[in-house]
KENUKOL-882404 format. One record per atom (N, C-alpha, C): residue in three letters; x, y, z; atom name; residue number from 0. Coordinates in steps of 0.1 Angstrom, whole numbers, plus 5000, padded with zeros to 4 digits. Layout:
+------+------+------+------+------+------+
: resn :   xx :   yy :   zz : name : resi :
+------+------+------+------+------+------+
:  Ala :    X :    Y :    Z :   CA :  NUM :
...
+------+------+------+------+------+------+
END
This chain:
+------+------+------+------+------+------+
: resn :   xx :   yy :   zz : name : resi :
+------+------+------+------+------+------+
:  Met : 5566 : 1254 : 1141 :    N :    0 :
:  Met : 5563 : 1248 : 1134 :   CA :    0 :
:  Met : 5567 : 1232 : 1125 :    C :    0 :
:  Asn : 5565 : 1222 : 1121 :    N :    1 :
:  Asn : 5578 : 1215 : 1112 :   CA :    1 :
:  Asn : 5567 : 1211 : 1103 :    C :    1 :
:  Phe : 5571 : 1201 : 1089 :    N :    2 :
:  Phe : 5562 : 1200 : 1077 :   CA :    2 :
:  Phe : 5564 : 1187 : 1076 :    C :    2 :
:  Thr : 5554 : 1177 : 1065 :    N :    3 :
:  Thr : 5553 : 1163 : 1070 :   CA :    3 :
:  Thr : 5567 : 1167 : 1058 :    C :    3 :
:  Gln : 5568 : 1148 : 1060 :    N :    4 :
:  Gln : 5577 : 1145 : 1048 :   CA :    4 :
:  Gln : 5575 : 1142 : 1037 :    C :    4 :
:  Gly : 5581 : 1153 : 1031 :    N :    5 :
:  Gly : 5574 : 1150 : 1012 :   CA :    5 :
:  Gly : 5568 : 1155 : 1010 :    C :    5 :
:  Glu : 5558 : 1162 : 1017 :    N :    6 :
:  Glu : 5551 : 1179 : 1015 :   CA :    6 :
:  Glu : 5558 : 1186 : 1018 :    C :    6 :
:  Met : 5553 : 1197 : 1023 :    N :    7 :
:  Met : 5555 : 1213 : 1028 :   CA :    7 :
:  Met : 5539 : 1219 : 1036 :    C :    7 :
:  Met : 5532 : 1213 : 1047 :    N :    8 :
:  Met : 5523 : 1208 : 1050 :   CA :    8 :
:  Met : 5525 : 1209 : 1061 :    C :    8 :
:  Pro : 5515 : 1218 : 1074 :    N :    9 :
:  Pro : 5519 : 1223 : 1082 :   CA :    9 :
:  Pro : 5527 : 1205 : 1089 :    C :    9 :
:  Glu : 5527 : 1200 : 1103 :    N :   10 :
:  Glu : 5519 : 1189 : 1110 :   CA :   10 :
:  Glu : 5512 : 1186 : 1115 :    C :   10 :
:  Lys : 5506 : 1201 : 1121 :    N :   11 :
:  Lys : 5489 : 1202 : 1128 :   CA :   11 :
:  Lys : 5483 : 1204 : 1118 :    C :   11 :
:  Tyr : 5482 : 1205 : 1103 :    N :   12 :
:  Tyr : 5475 : 1209 : 1097 :   CA :   12 :
:  Tyr : 5457 : 1196 : 1095 :    C :   12 :
:  Asp : 5467 : 1191 : 1106 :    N :   13 :
:  Asp : 5447 : 1173 : 1103 :   CA :   13 :
:  Asp : 5445 : 1181 : 1107 :    C :   13 :
:  Asp : 5445 : 1195 : 1121 :    N :   14 :
:  Asp : 5440 : 1187 : 1137 :   CA :   14 :
:  Asp : 5429 : 1198 : 1130 :    C :   14 :
:  Leu : 5433 : 1199 : 1123 :    N :   15 :
:  Leu : 5416 : 1209 : 1125 :   CA :   15 :
:  Leu : 5404 : 1196 : 1122 :    C :   15 :
:  Asp : 5408 : 1191 : 1118 :    N :   16 :
:  Asp : 5397 : 1181 : 1113 :   CA :   16 :
:  Asp : 5391 : 1175 : 1130 :    C :   16 :
:  Gly : 5399 : 1177 : 1135 :    N :   17 :
:  Gly : 5390 : 1173 : 1145 :   CA :   17 :
:  Gly : 5386 : 1184 : 1151 :    C :   17 :
:  Trp : 5379 : 1192 : 1146 :    N :   18 :
:  Trp : 5372 : 1204 : 1147 :   CA :   18 :
:  Trp : 5356 : 1203 : 1142 :    C :   18 :
:  Lys : 5357 : 1195 : 1130 :    N :   19 :
:  Lys : 5347 : 1196 : 1129 :   CA :   19 :
:  Lys : 5330 : 1193 : 1132 :    C :   19 :
:  Gly : 5337 : 1183 : 1139 :    N :   20 :
:  Gly : 5320 : 1178 : 1143 :   CA :   20 :
:  Gly : 5313 : 1187 : 1152 :    C :   20 :
:  Lys : 5324 : 1203 : 1158 :    N :   21 :
:  Lys : 5318 : 1215 : 1170 :   CA :   21 :
:  Lys : 5302 : 1221 : 1160 :    C :   21 :
:  Asp : 5310 : 1221 : 1151 :    N :   22 :
:  Asp : 5300 : 1239 : 1143 :   CA :   22 :
:  Asp : 5298 : 1230 : 1131 :    C :   22 :
:  Ser : 5289 : 1236 : 1120 :    N :   23 :
:  Ser : 5286 : 1231 : 1111 :   CA :   23 :
:  Ser : 5298 : 1240 : 1104 :    C :   23 :
:  Arg : 5297 : 1255 : 1109 :    N :   24 :
:  Arg : 5305 : 1266 : 1102 :   CA :   24 :
:  Arg : 5316 : 1263 : 1101 :    C :   24 :
:  Val : 5323 : 1254 : 1110 :    N :   25 :
:  Val : 5337 : 1255 : 1108 :   CA :   25 :
:  Val : 5344 : 1240 : 1099 :    C :   25 :
:  Glu : 5334 : 1230 : 1103 :    N :   26 :
:  Glu : 5327 : 1221 : 1088 :   CA :   26 :
:  Glu : 5338 : 1225 : 1073 :    C :   26 :
:  Asn : 5327 : 1242 : 1070 :    N :   27 :
:  Asn : 5323 : 1246 : 1060 :   CA :   27 :
:  Asn : 5339 : 1251 : 1051 :    C :   27 :
:  Leu : 5344 : 1255 : 1065 :    N :   28 :
:  Leu : 5355 : 1263 : 1070 :   CA :   28 :
:  Leu : 5370 : 1261 : 1063 :    C :   28 :
:  Thr : 5372 : 1246 : 1068 :    N :   29 :
:  Thr : 5383 : 1240 : 1073 :   CA :   29 :
:  Thr : 5376 : 1228 : 1060 :    C :   29 :
:  Ala : 5371 : 1229 : 1056 :    N :   30 :
:  Ala : 5373 : 1222 : 1034 :   CA :   30 :
:  Ala : 5371 : 1233 : 1020 :    C :   30 :
:  Arg : 5370 : 1243 : 1031 :    N :   31 :
:  Arg : 5383 : 1253 : 1018 :   CA :   31 :
:  Arg : 5394 : 1260 : 1022 :    C :   31 :
:  Leu : 5392 : 1256 : 1032 :    N :   32 :
:  Leu : 5407 : 1255 : 1036 :   CA :   32 :
:  Leu : 5417 : 1244 : 1034 :    C :   32 :
:  His : 5413 : 1236 : 1038 :    N :   33 :
:  His : 5419 : 1226 : 1036 :   CA :   33 :
:  His : 5417 : 1222 : 1015 :    C :   33 :
:  His : 5408 : 1229 : 1009 :    N :   34 :
:  His : 5415 : 1227 : 0998 :   CA :   34 :
:  His : 5422 : 1239 : 0992 :    C :   34 :
:  Leu : 5425 : 1249 : 0993 :    N :   35 :
:  Leu : 5443 : 1263 : 0998 :   CA :   35 :
:  Leu : 5448 : 1248 : 0996 :    C :   35 :
:  Met : 5448 : 1247 : 1009 :    N :   36 :
:  Met : 5464 : 1242 : 1013 :   CA :   36 :
:  Met : 5465 : 1234 : 1003 :    C :   36 :
:  Asp : 5454 : 1222 : 0997 :    N :   37 :
:  Asp : 5459 : 1217 : 0994 :   CA :   37 :
:  Asp : 5464 : 1212 : 0982 :    C :   37 :
:  Asn : 5458 : 1218 : 0970 :    N :   38 :
:  Asn : 5458 : 1230 : 0958 :   CA :   38 :
:  Asn : 5459 : 1239 : 0955 :    C :   38 :
:  Cys : 5465 : 1251 : 0961 :    N :   39 :
:  Cys : 5475 : 1269 : 0958 :   CA :   39 :
:  Cys : 5490 : 1267 : 0966 :    C :   39 :
:  Leu : 5490 : 1256 : 0970 :    N :   40 :
:  Leu : 5503 : 1259 : 0974 :   CA :   40 :
:  Leu : 5516 : 1255 : 0966 :    C :   40 :
:  His : 5518 : 1254 : 0952 :    N :   41 :
:  His : 5527 : 1247 : 0946 :   CA :   41 :
:  His : 5539 : 1255 : 0941 :    C :   41 :
:  Asn : 5534 : 1269 : 0939 :    N :   42 :
:  Asn : 5545 : 1273 : 0936 :   CA :   42 :
:  Asn : 5550 : 1284 : 0951 :    C :   42 :
:  Met : 5550 : 1282 : 0960 :    N :   43 :
:  Met : 5554 : 1289 : 0972 :   CA :   43 :
:  Met : 5570 : 1279 : 0974 :    C :   43 :
:  Asp : 5577 : 1286 : 0975 :    N :   44 :
:  Asp : 5591 : 1279 : 0986 :   CA :   44 :
:  Asp : 5592 : 1276 : 0996 :    C :   44 :
:  Val : 5598 : 1274 : 1000 :    N :   45 :
:  Val : 5607 : 1276 : 1017 :   CA :   45 :
:  Val : 5600 : 1281 : 1028 :    C :   45 :
:  Lys : 5607 : 1292 : 1023 :    N :   46 :
:  Lys : 5603 : 1306 : 1024 :   CA :   46 :
:  Lys : 5586 : 1309 : 1032 :    C :   46 :
:  Asp : 5579 : 1307 : 1027 :    N :   47 :
:  Asp : 5562 : 1311 : 1022 :   CA :   47 :
:  Asp : 5563 : 1301 : 1029 :    C :   47 :
:  Met : 5565 : 1282 : 1033 :    N :   48 :
:  Met : 5549 : 1276 : 1036 :   CA :   48 :
:  Met : 5559 : 1282 : 1049 :    C :   48 :
:  Glu : 5572 : 1287 : 1055 :    N :   49 :
:  Glu : 5576 : 1290 : 1068 :   CA :   49 :
:  Glu : 5566 : 1294 : 1069 :    C :   49 :
:  Ala : 5560 : 1312 : 1063 :    N :   50 :
:  Ala : 5550 : 1319 : 1077 :   CA :   50 :
:  Ala : 5541 : 1315 : 1069 :    C :   50 :
:  Ile : 5533 : 1309 : 1064 :    N :   51 :
:  Ile : 5514 : 1297 : 1065 :   CA :   51 :
:  Ile : 5520 : 1291 : 1080 :    C :   51 :
:  Ser : 5531 : 1277 : 1086 :    N :   52 :
:  Ser : 5526 : 1275 : 1088 :   CA :   52 :
:  Ser : 5531 : 1283 : 1102 :    C :   52 :
:  Ser : 5535 : 1293 : 1105 :    N :   53 :
:  Ser : 5537 : 1300 : 1117 :   CA :   53 :
:  Ser : 5523 : 1313 : 1112 :    C :   53 :
:  Arg : 5515 : 1315 : 1108 :    N :   54 :
:  Arg : 5508 : 1318 : 1105 :   CA :   54 :
:  Arg : 5496 : 1305 : 1114 :    C :   54 :
:  Met : 5496 : 1293 : 1108 :    N :   55 :
:  Met : 5486 : 1285 : 1109 :   CA :   55 :
:  Met : 5492 : 1278 : 1124 :    C :   55 :
:  Lys : 5501 : 1281 : 1133 :    N :   56 :
:  Lys : 5504 : 1272 : 1140 :   CA :   56 :
:  Lys : 5495 : 1286 : 1154 :    C :   56 :
:  Gly : 5499 : 1296 : 1148 :    N :   57 :
:  Gly : 5485 : 1309 : 1161 :   CA :   57 :
:  Gly : 5475 : 1302 : 1157 :    C :   57 :
:  Leu : 5468 : 1301 : 1152 :    N :   58 :
:  Leu : 5455 : 1296 : 1150 :   CA :   58 :
:  Leu : 5450 : 1289 : 1153 :    C :   58 :
:  Leu : 5457 : 1278 : 1149 :    N :   59 :
:  Leu : 5455 : 1259 : 1166 :   CA :   59 :
:  Leu : 5452 : 1268 : 1178 :    C :   59 :
:  Asp : 5469 : 1272 : 1176 :    N :   60 :
:  Asp : 5464 : 1277 : 1193 :   CA :   60 :
:  Asp : 5456 : 1281 : 1197 :    C :   60 :
:  Gln : 5455 : 1298 : 1194 :    N :   61 :
:  Gln : 5440 : 1302 : 1198 :   CA :   61 :
:  Gln : 5426 : 1293 : 1196 :    C :   61 :
:  Gly : 5430 : 1294 : 1184 :    N :   62 :
:  Gly : 5417 : 1274 : 1178 :   CA :   62 :
:  Gly : 5412 : 1266 : 1196 :    C :   62 :
:  Ser : 5422 : 1262 : 1198 :    N :   63 :
:  Ser : 5426 : 1248 : 1211 :   CA :   63 :
:  Ser : 5417 : 1258 : 1227 :    C :   63 :
:  Phe : 5421 : 1272 : 1225 :    N :   64 :
:  Phe : 5414 : 1278 : 1233 :   CA :   64 :
:  Phe : 5402 : 1285 : 1232 :    C :   64 :
:  Trp : 5397 : 1289 : 1223 :    N :   65 :
:  Trp : 5387 : 1293 : 1220 :   CA :   65 :
:  Trp : 5371 : 1282 : 1221 :    C :   65 :
:  Leu : 5381 : 1270 : 1212 :    N :   66 :
:  Leu : 5369 : 1255 : 1210 :   CA :   66 :
:  Leu : 5367 : 1251 : 1225 :    C :   66 :
:  Lys : 5382 : 1253 : 1236 :    N :   67 :
:  Lys : 5383 : 1241 : 1248 :   CA :   67 :
:  Lys : 5371 : 1256 : 1253 :    C :   67 :
:  Ser : 5369 : 1269 : 1257 :    N :   68 :
:  Ser : 5360 : 1276 : 1261 :   CA :   68 :
:  Ser : 5345 : 1275 : 1250 :    C :   68 :
:  Glu : 5351 : 1268 : 1241 :    N :   69 :
:  Glu : 5333 : 1266 : 1238 :   CA :   69 :
:  Glu : 5326 : 1285 : 1233 :    C :   69 :
:  Asn : 5334 : 1287 : 1226 :    N :   70 :
:  Asn : 5335 : 1299 : 1224 :   CA :   70 :
:  Asn : 5333 : 1300 : 1206 :    C :   70 :
:  Phe : 5327 : 1298 : 1196 :    N :   71 :
:  Phe : 5330 : 1294 : 1182 :   CA :   71 :
:  Phe : 5330 : 1304 : 1174 :    C :   71 :
:  Asp : 5324 : 1310 : 1179 :    N :   72 :
:  Asp : 5324 : 1319 : 1162 :   CA :   72 :
:  Asp : 5335 : 1328 : 1170 :    C :   72 :
:  Arg : 5343 : 1329 : 1178 :    N :   73 :
:  Arg : 5357 : 1336 : 1177 :   CA :   73 :
:  Arg : 5361 : 1331 : 1175 :    C :   73 :
:  Phe : 5361 : 1312 : 1173 :    N :   74 :
:  Phe : 5378 : 1305 : 1164 :   CA :   74 :
:  Phe : 5363 : 1309 : 1150 :    C :   74 :
:  Ile : 5358 : 1310 : 1141 :    N :   75 :
:  Ile : 5351 : 1312 : 1133 :   CA :   75 :
:  Ile : 5360 : 1323 : 1130 :    C :   75 :
:  Tyr : 5360 : 1333 : 1131 :    N :   76 :
:  Tyr : 5365 : 1349 : 1133 :   CA :   76 :
:  Tyr : 5377 : 1346 : 1134 :    C :   76 :
:  Asp : 5381 : 1333 : 1139 :    N :   77 :
:  Asp : 5399 : 1340 : 1135 :   CA :   77 :
:  Asp : 5405 : 1323 : 1119 :    C :   77 :
:  Leu : 5392 : 1317 : 1126 :    N :   78 :
:  Leu : 5394 : 1307 : 1105 :   CA :   78 :
:  Leu : 5389 : 1323 : 1093 :    C :   78 :
:  Gln : 5384 : 1320 : 1093 :    N :   79 :
:  Gln : 5379 : 1330 : 1084 :   CA :   79 :
:  Gln : 5391 : 1340 : 1084 :    C :   79 :
:  Asp : 5394 : 1349 : 1087 :    N :   80 :
:  Asp : 5403 : 1356 : 1088 :   CA :   80 :
:  Asp : 5420 : 1347 : 1087 :    C :   80 :
:  Phe : 5417 : 1341 : 1088 :    N :   81 :
:  Phe : 5431 : 1327 : 1084 :   CA :   81 :
:  Phe : 5435 : 1323 : 1067 :    C :   81 :
:  Ile : 5422 : 1324 : 1064 :    N :   82 :
:  Ile : 5415 : 1322 : 1052 :   CA :   82 :
:  Ile : 5420 : 1330 : 1040 :    C :   82 :
:  Asn : 5411 : 1344 : 1048 :    N :   83 :
:  Asn : 5414 : 1353 : 1037 :   CA :   83 :
:  Asn : 5423 : 1364 : 1038 :    C :   83 :
:  Trp : 5439 : 1363 : 1052 :    N :   84 :
:  Trp : 5450 : 1364 : 1045 :   CA :   84 :
:  Trp : 5455 : 1351 : 1038 :    C :   84 :
:  Leu : 5450 : 1339 : 1036 :    N :   85 :
:  Leu : 5459 : 1332 : 1027 :   CA :   85 :
:  Leu : 5461 : 1332 : 1014 :    C :   85 :
:  Ile : 5445 : 1336 : 1015 :    N :   86 :
:  Ile : 5443 : 1337 : 0998 :   CA :   86 :
:  Ile : 5449 : 1348 : 0997 :    C :   86 :
:  Glu : 5452 : 1362 : 0999 :    N :   87 :
:  Glu : 5453 : 1372 : 0996 :   CA :   87 :
:  Glu : 5473 : 1366 : 0998 :    C :   87 :
:  Phe : 5481 : 1361 : 1001 :    N :   88 :
:  Phe : 5492 : 1361 : 1002 :   CA :   88 :
:  Phe : 5493 : 1346 : 0989 :    C :   88 :
:  Ile : 5480 : 1334 : 0990 :    N :   89 :
:  Ile : 5486 : 1327 : 0975 :   CA :   89 :
:  Ile : 5488 : 1337 : 0966 :    C :   89 :
:  Ala : 5480 : 1348 : 0964 :    N :   90 :
:  Ala : 5478 : 1358 : 0952 :   CA :   90 :
:  Ala : 5488 : 1364 : 0950 :    C :   90 :
:  Asp : 5493 : 1368 : 0958 :    N :   91 :
:  Asp : 5508 : 1376 : 0955 :   CA :   91 :
:  Asp : 5512 : 1364 : 0954 :    C :   91 :
:  Lys : 5518 : 1358 : 0956 :    N :   92 :
:  Lys : 5535 : 1343 : 0954 :   CA :   92 :
:  Lys : 5521 : 1349 : 0939 :    C :   92 :
:  Glu : 5511 : 1345 : 0936 :    N :   93 :
:  Glu : 5511 : 1341 : 0927 :   CA :   93 :
:  Glu : 5519 : 1348 : 0911 :    C :   93 :
:  Arg : 5508 : 1362 : 0914 :    N :   94 :
:  Arg : 5519 : 1369 : 0907 :   CA :   94 :
:  Arg : 5532 : 1377 : 0905 :    C :   94 :
:  Glu : 5538 : 1369 : 0917 :    N :   95 :
:  Glu : 5552 : 1372 : 0924 :   CA :   95 :
:  Glu : 5557 : 1357 : 0912 :    C :   95 :
:  Phe : 5553 : 1347 : 0913 :    N :   96 :
:  Phe : 5559 : 1338 : 0903 :   CA :   96 :
:  Phe : 5558 : 1343 : 0889 :    C :   96 :
:  Trp : 5547 : 1344 : 0889 :    N :   97 :
:  Trp : 5547 : 1347 : 0871 :   CA :   97 :
:  Trp : 5551 : 1361 : 0863 :    C :   97 :
:  Asn : 5560 : 1371 : 0876 :    N :   98 :
:  Asn : 5560 : 1387 : 0876 :   CA :   98 :
:  Asn : 5553 : 1393 : 0867 :    C :   98 :
:  Glu : 5537 : 1396 : 0869 :    N :   99 :
:  Glu : 5526 : 1404 : 0870 :   CA :   99 :
:  Glu : 5526 : 1411 : 0884 :    C :   99 :
+------+------+------+------+------+------+
END
């Protein structure tokens, strides 16, 4: 997965917006994910962004499958799992950045 020009965001990051109307839980989780992606990745290097991008690609690929199957509960589970992983990843990288 590539990054958008000028920012270190995965190109398919905005694909999540197309799924918002499917379920209010998806909309809520997507808003949380957008917050993390937009506000909490400032201390990431290219390698870190590639790790996030790789995980997000898996989420989007699986999410497409679950949503086509109308299995919103499974997609929500995967989305929550990704968000929890991202929160921990960000926390670890912030501790590294601040030498804690």
